[in-house]
C-alpha positions in Angstrom: 0.0 0.0 0.0 1.4 3.3 -1.0 1.9 5.8 1.9 0.1 9.1 1.7 1.9 12.1 0.1 2.1 14.0 3.4 3.9 11.0 5.0 6.4 10.9 2.1 6.9 14.6 2.4 7.5 14.4 6.1 9.9 11.5 5.7 11.8 13.4 3.0 12.0 16.5 5.2 13.3 14.4 8.1 15.9 12.7 5.9 17.2 16.1 4.6 17.5 17.3 8.2 19.3 14.2 9.2 21.8 14.4 6.3 22.4 18.1 7.1 23.0 17.4 10.8 25.2 14.4 9.8 27.5 16.8 8.1 27.5 19.1 11.1 28.4 16.2 13.4 31.2 15.0 11.2 32.5 18.6 10.7 32.6 19.6 14.3 33.8 17.9 17.4 31.4 17.0 20.2 31.6 15.0 23.4 27.9 15.1 24.3 26.2 11.9 25.4 22.9 13.6 26.2 20.0 11.4 25.1 17.1 12.8 23.1 14.4 14.5 25.2 10.8 13.5 25.6 9.7 16.0 22.9 10.6 15.3 19.2 11.7 18.7 17.9 13.4 17.4 14.8 10.7 19.0 12.5 9.9 21.9 14.7 10.9 25.5 14.0 13.3 25.4 17.0 15.0 22.3 15.7 15.5 23.7 12.2 16.7 27.0 13.6 19.2 25.2 15.8 20.7 23.3 12.9 21.0 26.5 10.8 22.7 28.2 13.7 25.1 25.3 14.0 25.9 25.4 10.3 26.5 29.1 10.3 28.7 28.9 13.4 30.8 26.2 11.8 31.1 28.1 8.5 32.6 31.0 10.5 35.0 28.4 12.2 36.1 27.2 8.8 36.8 30.8 7.7 39.0 31.4 10.7 42.1 32.1 8.6 40.2 34.4 6.3 38.4 36.4 9.0 41.2 36.3 11.6 38.6 35.5 14.2 39.2 32.9 16.9 37.2 29.7 16.3 35.7 29.7 19.9 33.6 32.9 19.3 30.9 31.6 16.9 30.4 28.2 18.7 30.1 29.8 22.1 27.3 32.1 20.8 25.7 29.2 18.9 25.7 27.0 22.0 23.9 29.7 24.0 21.3 30.2 21.3 20.6 26.5 20.7 20.1 25.8 24.4 17.9 28.9 24.8 15.7 27.7 22.0 15.5 24.2 23.5 14.8 25.5 27.0 12.1 27.8 25.7 10.2 25.0 24.0 10.4 22.8 27.1 9.4 25.7 29.4 6.3 26.2 27.2 5.6 22.5 27.4 5.8 22.6 31.2 9.0 20.5 31.3 11.7 22.9 32.4 13.6 20.4 34.6 14.2 18.0 31.7 16.1 20.6 29.6 18.1 21.7 32.7 19.1 18.1 33.5 20.2 17.5 29.9 22.3 20.7 29.9 24.0 19.7 33.2 24.8 16.2 32.0 26.4 17.6 28.8 28.3 20.2 30.8 29.6 17.4 33.2 31.0 15.5 30.2 32.8 18.5 28.9 34.2 19.4 32.4 35.8 16.0 32.7 37.5 16.4 29.3 38.5 20.0 30.1 40.3 19.0 33.4 42.1 16.1 31.7 43.3 18.2 28.7 44.2 21.1 31.0 46.6 19.0 33.0 48.1 17.4 30.0 48.7 20.8 28.3 50.2 22.1 31.6 52.7 19.2 31.7 53.6 19.7 28.1 54.1 23.4 28.6 56.2 22.8 31.7 58.5 20.4 29.8 58.7 22.9 27.0 59.7 25.7 29.5 62.3 23.3 31.0 63.7 23.0 27.4 63.0 19.3 27.0 61.9 19.6 23.4 64.6 22.2 22.5 67.2 19.7 23.8 65.8 16.9 21.6 65.8 19.2 18.5 69.4 20.4 19.2 70.6 16.8 19.5 69.1 15.8 16.2 70.6 18.9 14.6 74.1 18.2 15.9 74.2 14.6 14.7 74.4 15.6 11.1 72.0 12.8 9.8 71.4 12.4 6.1 68.1 13.6 4.6 66.8 10.0 4.4 67.8 9.3 8.0 66.3 12.5 9.1 63.1 11.6 7.3 62.8 8.3 9.2 64.0 9.7 12.5 61.5 12.5 12.6 58.7 10.1 11.5 59.5 7.4 14.1 59.9 10.0 16.9 56.6 11.6 15.9 54.9 8.2 16.0 56.4 7.4 19.4 56.0 10.8 21.1 52.4 11.3 19.9 51.4 8.1 21.8 51.8 10.1 25.1 51.8 13.8 24.0 49.5 15.9 21.9 49.9 15.1 18.2 49.9 18.7 17.2 52.7 19.5 19.7 54.7 16.5 18.5 54.3 17.4 14.8 55.4 21.0 15.4 58.5 19.8 17.3 59.5 17.5 14.4 58.7 20.3 11.9 61.0 22.7 13.8 63.8 20.1 13.5 63.3 19.7 9.7 63.1 23.5 9.1 66.3 24.0 11.0 68.3 21.3 9.3 67.0 21.5 5.7 66.4 25.2 5.4 66.0 26.0 1.7 65.1 22.5 0.5 61.3 23.0 0.2 60.7 19.6 -1.5 62.3 17.7 1.3 60.7 19.8 4.0 57.3 19.2 2.4 57.8 15.4 2.3 58.9 15.4 5.9 55.9 17.4 7.0 53.6 14.9 5.3 55.4 12.0 6.9 55.2 13.7 10.3 51.5 14.4 10.0 50.8 10.7 9.1 53.1 9.4 11.8 51.6 11.7 14.5 48.1 10.7 13.7 49.0 7.0 13.5 50.9 7.1 16.8 48.0 8.6 18.6 45.5 6.0 17.4 46.8 3.1 19.5 47.2 4.9 22.9 44.4 6.1 25.2 46.5 9.2 25.7 47.6 9.7 22.1 44.7 11.6 20.8 41.4 13.1 22.0 39.5 10.5 20.0 41.1 7.6 21.9 40.8 9.4 25.2 37.1 9.9 24.7 36.5 6.3 23.8 38.3 5.2 26.9 36.5 7.7 29.1 33.2 6.6 27.7 34.0 3.0 28.7 33.6 1.5 25.2 37.1 0.0 25.1 39.3 -1.1 28.0 42.7 0.6 28.4 44.8 -2.4 27.4 42.6 -3.1 24.3 43.8 0.0 22.6 47.2 -1.5 22.2 45.8 -4.1 19.9 45.8 -1.2 17.3 49.6 -0.9 17.6 50.4 -3.1 14.5 47.7 -1.5 12.3 48.9 1.9 13.3 52.5 1.0 12.4 51.3 -0.3 9.0 49.4 3.0 8.5 52.6 4.9 9.1 55.0 2.6 7.3 53.3 2.1 4.0 53.3 5.7 2.8 56.7 6.4 4.6 58.4 3.6 2.6 57.1 4.9 -0.7 57.9 8.5 0.0 61.4 7.7 1.2 62.2 6.4 -2.2 61.8 9.9 -3.6 64.3 11.5 -1.2 67.8 12.4 -2.4 70.1 10.8 0.2 72.5 13.6 0.8 73.7 15.3 4.0 72.7 18.9 5.0 75.2 21.4 6.3 76.3 20.6 9.8 75.0 22.9 12.5 76.1 23.5 16.0 73.5 24.1 18.7 73.9 23.3 22.4 70.8 23.3 24.6 71.0 22.6 28.4 68.0 21.3 30.2 66.7 23.5 32.9 66.8 22.3 36.5 64.0 19.7 37.2 63.3 18.9 33.6 63.9 15.1 34.0 61.9 15.0 37.2 58.9 16.7 35.5 59.0 14.0 32.8 58.9 11.3 35.5 56.0 13.2 37.3 54.1 13.2 34.0 54.5 9.5 33.6 53.4 8.9 37.2 50.4 11.1 36.6 49.4 9.1 33.5 49.8 5.9 35.5 47.6 7.2 38.4 45.0 8.3 35.9 44.9 4.8 34.4 44.7 3.1 37.8 42.0 5.5 39.1 39.8 4.6 36.1 40.5 0.9 35.8 40.8 0.0 39.5 38.7 2.6 41.4 36.3 3.2 38.5 36.7 7.0 38.9 37.0 9.4 35.9 40.6 9.7 34.6 40.4 13.4 35.2 40.7 12.7 39.0 44.1 11.1 38.5 45.2 13.9 36.2 44.2 16.6 38.8 46.1 14.6 41.4 49.1 14.8 39.2 48.7 18.5 38.7 48.9 18.8 42.5 52.2 16.9 42.4 53.5 19.2 39.8 52.5 22.2 41.9 54.4 20.8 44.9 57.4 20.2 42.8 57.2 23.8 41.4 57.1 25.0 45.0 60.3 23.1 45.7 62.0 24.5 42.6 61.2 28.0 43.6 62.3 27.7 47.3 65.5 25.9 46.4 66.4 28.1 43.5 68.7 30.5 45.4 70.8 27.6 46.9 71.0 26.0 43.5 72.2 29.2 41.7 74.8 29.7 44.4 76.2 26.2 44.0 76.3 26.6 40.2 78.0 30.0 40.4 80.8 28.5 42.5 81.2 25.5 40.2 81.2 27.5 36.9 83.6 30.1 38.5 86.1 27.3 39.3 85.8 26.0 35.8 86.0 29.5 34.2 82.8 28.8 32.3 81.8 32.4 31.8 79.1 31.6 29.2 77.1 29.5 31.7 77.7 32.1 34.4 76.1 34.7 32.1 73.1 32.4 31.5 72.5 32.1 35.3 71.7 35.8 35.3 68.6 35.2 33.2 67.2 32.3 35.3 63.6 32.9 36.5 61.7 30.8 39.0 59.4 28.1 37.8 55.8 29.2 37.9 53.1 26.5 37.5 50.3 29.0 36.9 52.1 30.6 34.0 52.2 27.1 32.5 48.5 26.8 33.0 47.9 30.2 31.5 49.8 29.1 28.3 47.3 26.3 27.7 45.3 26.5 24.4 42.3 28.3 25.9 40.8 29.0 22.5 40.8 25.3 21.7 39.3 24.4 25.1 36.6 27.0 24.8 36.0 25.8 21.2 35.4 22.3 22.6 32.9 23.7 25.1 31.0 25.4 22.3 30.7 22.4 20.1 30.1 20.0 22.9 27.1 22.1 24.1 25.9 22.7 20.5 25.8 19.0 19.6 24.4 18.2 23.1 21.5 20.5 22.3 21.0 19.1 18.9 21.2 15.5 20.3 18.6 16.5 22.9 16.3 17.7 20.1 16.5 14.2 18.6 18.8 14.5 15.6 21.5 12.1 16.9 19.0 9.3 17.3 17.9 9.8 13.7 21.4 9.9 12.5 22.3 6.7 14.3 19.3 5.0 12.9 20.1 6.2 9.4 23.8 5.3 9.5 24.2 2.3 11.7 20.7 0.9 11.2 21.0 0.6 7.4 24.7 -0.1 7.0 27.1 -2.8 8.2 29.1 -1.2 11.1 32.4 -2.1 9.4 31.5 -0.1 6.3 30.0 2.7 8.3 33.2 3.1 10.3 35.4 2.9 7.2 33.4 5.6 5.4 33.3 7.8 8.6 37.1 7.6 8.7 37.3 8.8 5.2 34.9 11.7 5.9 37.2 12.8 8.8 39.7 13.9 6.2 37.4 16.6 5.0 37.6 18.5 8.3 39.4 17.0 11.3 40.3 13.6 12.7 38.6 14.2 16.0 34.9 15.1 15.2 33.9 11.7 13.8 34.6 9.9 17.0 32.7 12.5 19.0 29.6 12.1 16.8 29.8 8.3 17.0 30.1 8.4 20.8 27.1 10.7 20.9 25.1 8.3 18.8 26.3 5.3 20.9 25.6 2.5 18.4 25.6 -1.1 19.6 29.0 -2.4 18.2 31.5 -5.0 19.1 34.9 -4.2 20.6 36.5 -4.8 17.2 34.2 -2.2 15.6 34.9 0.3 18.3 38.6 -0.2 17.8 38.0 0.1 14.0 36.3 3.5 14.3 39.0 4.6 16.7 41.6 3.7 14.1 39.8 5.2 11.1 38.8 8.4 12.8 42.4 8.8 14.1 44.3 8.1 10.8 41.6 9.2 8.3 42.5 12.8 8.9 45.9 12.2 7.4 44.5 12.0 3.9 44.3 15.8 3.7 46.4 18.5 5.3 43.3 20.1 6.8 42.0 16.8 8.2 43.9 16.9 11.5 45.2 19.4 14.0 48.7 18.4 13.2 48.3 19.1 9.5 46.7 22.5 10.1 49.4 23.5 12.5 52.2 22.6 10.1 50.6 24.5 7.2 51.0 27.6 9.5 54.5 26.6 10.7 55.9 25.8 7.3 53.8 28.3 5.4 54.2 28.3 1.7 56.3 25.1 1.9 53.9 22.5 3.3 50.6 23.2 1.5 47.3 21.6 0.9 48.2 20.9 -2.8 51.5 19.3 -1.9 49.9 17.0 0.6 47.1 16.2 -1.8 49.7 14.8 -4.3 50.5 12.0 -1.9 46.9 11.3 -0.8 46.8 8.1 -2.9 49.8 6.8 -1.1 48.4 7.7 2.3 45.1 6.0 1.2 47.1 2.8 0.6 48.3 2.9 4.2 44.7 3.6 5.4 43.3 0.6 3.6 46.3 -1.6 4.7 45.8 -0.7 8.3 42.1 -1.6 8.2 42.9 -4.9 6.6 45.6 -5.7 9.2 43.2 -4.8 12.1 40.4 -7.0 10.8 42.9 -9.9 10.2 44.8 -9.9 13.6 41.8 -8.8 15.7 39.2 -10.9 14.0 38.1 -12.4 17.3 36.9 -9.1 18.6 34.3 -8.6 15.9 
């Protein structure tokens, strides 16, 4: 029996809204797990206006480089407008408490992520201030490696470091090394930047701390901490396949030798140890005590604060001992450097966190939380995971992450909460993490390097190697489905 015309029109309108919202979810990160409310607002004026506000806000985010407007501004305003529309409808329906509870739940999810990222950023900034990353860069510069060796060393280091540090920070560190050593060789610098972006994204895919996507899957309880390491081999394959091919196009010559000496500041090694201890405490608090990982990270921040207090109080005695030692040696250069030493300040490290990024996350989390409460996420989940095989859905979503960023896809999937096996949750973790490598604008690492190596590493140069990167993407998926077949 043919359905009536108004039913067909209603279904078409709903499908259009679902597809429009699907793009929004895949284009913008969200961490909201708020369920749909008791009122179906997907075809209401408030629902349609909310989607349009979201689309407009994200259009302004995408035009950040053109408008020179920080990306947090439009999404903060959009979040307020969307929740105001939702709350107004629920107040008129006599259900004000329901909208309030949904907002509070979404805000709690964001707060846990905020505290976790804030501590991680503080530790990274503290290590940067203690010159840990400068020392690593100087060591690589002094060794005088050949171009091909430098290509592999920066790639392997990016893969390894991004498993515990932010992939954007890792990529920028390796890019600084390449720019310093191979200044003037734009072709080699471009290849290295592509390799570093792929390696950074791949390295973050197998570690719960390697990327926000893996962190969120772990915090959501979809995958156990140790299960993430089953993606190690697929991640290595994802990095190695394009790296091997690209390395064949590098002229194996040596750059000019450079001399750069960097001394670690006092307490640098101990801060690294404290960071590792903090990570361990965070893991144990979640797996053993069943508390949010943010609790362990905040505990670690307290440890760093105590250590910063010790560094400040003991600084005069330390400077006096060093002055005596350098005077006996006649090392006037180091004596001169002691005059510029300033006390370690933990709050200055917190202040240097990427607040625009953190506020941007707040905006998109609350935006998608409101749209999910309206009912769009339920429709999207039914359309995507109800009609498709989860494997194909996860593979395609990974490819779509290349259009904007490697983080948003995972956030949208977590918000939809489809019923999937551990193997499929690991698959979407892998594809969302490494799919962003296909385009330079598909990951935070790629966007950062386009700014750092402006005019050298560009969208067009990265695009030339997209087929090679796609081979690595396909190979990593095949390896995962082969060696982890028992998890599907």
